[in-house]
C-alpha positions, 0 to 999 in steps of 0.5 A: 526702245520702249514705246511710251504710247499706251495700248489702244482701247478696243474699238467701241464699234466692235463687240468681243462678247461671245453670244450663244446661239438662240434655241431656234437657230440651234434646232435648225442647225441640228435638223440640217440634213447632209447630202450623200449616204455613208457606206453603212447606210448604203449597205443597209438599204441594199440589204433591205431591198434584197430581203424585200424582193425575196419576201415579195417573191415568196408572198407572190408564189404563195398567193398565186397558189392559194388563188389557183387552188381556191378558184380552181378551173371551174369544173370538170373538163372532158379530154376524150379517149386515148385514141382521141388524145393521140389524134388531137395532138397530131405528130407530137409523140404523146403516146410515148409519154410526151406531155400534151397541153390542153388549154381548156383543162389548163393542164398538161396531160401525160401518159405515165407508162407508155408501154401500157398503151393507153389509160384505164378506168378509175378515179384518182383525186390525188392527182398521182394517176399511177393506177389510171396511167395518166397524170394531169399537171396544172399549167402554172410553175409552182415558183411564181406561176409562169407557164412552163413548156415541154421540150421535144428534145429532152421530154422535160418541162422547162419554165422560161421565167426562172429556169425551173425544170421538171421531168415529163411527169412534172417532178421537180429536179432537185438542185440550184442548177434546175431552178428555184421551184420548191416543189414539183408541179401541182396535179389535178384529179382525174377520172376515166369512165367505162368508155375510156373517156378521160376527165380532168377535175379542176376543183381537185388540185393537189400540191406537187411533192418535193424535188428529187435529185437526178439519178434517184428513183422518182426522176426520169432522166432527160433524153439529151443534156441541155435540151431546148437550151 
C-alpha cells in the first residue's frame, strides 16, 4: 500500500554541502609526518652509515700518516752499538732477528740477516736497510695507527686493533686473512757511524711497500702457525 505521506524535507539544522579544506588545513595535512620507516628507507640509511664509516676509517688512516710524516719524531735518536743493542734487550732473541721496541725512537729495530752478525757502517735514507743490515720500523700500524706488537712465538708483528699481520721485517702479508692494512709498515732512515753506533732519523719516514703473498719472495714465513692467537 502506497503511503500518501510526502517525503520529509531535510533537517534545516544539518548542512549537506561538501566544503573544500581550507588551504591552511591542507598544508598542515601534507606536512604531517607518519611514524616509522619503510624498508627502503631503512636500507638506504644502513648503506649510508656503512659508507660513512668506511670513509671515516680511510680519512683517519690518511690523516694519521700525514700527521706522523709531517710531525716526524723530532730528530735523530741514538740506538747504540750492536753489542749495546743485545745487552739492552736482555733475553729477547734480537740477535736472531726478533724486532726490539725502542720507545725513544718510536720504532722497532730489527736485524735483517742474523747470519751476518751485527750491522755495518753507512747511511740509508730510504729505510730499507739491507746494506746496513738493520731496519727501523715506525711504531704505527699503517691501517689506523695502532701500535702493533712482535710475537715471540712466530717472530711476526701483530696489530691488536684489526689483526693486520707483518713478518719480522715489517712486510704486510697479503690477503684478508692477514688484516686490512694496505701496505707494509713504514720505515725510518738509519745511519751507522765508524764506531758502529746506530742512529734512527725520525725526520726521514718512508712509506712501506705493498703487501706480498705468503710463500712469495719478500715475506718471511712465521716460525709457527697462528702464533700469539
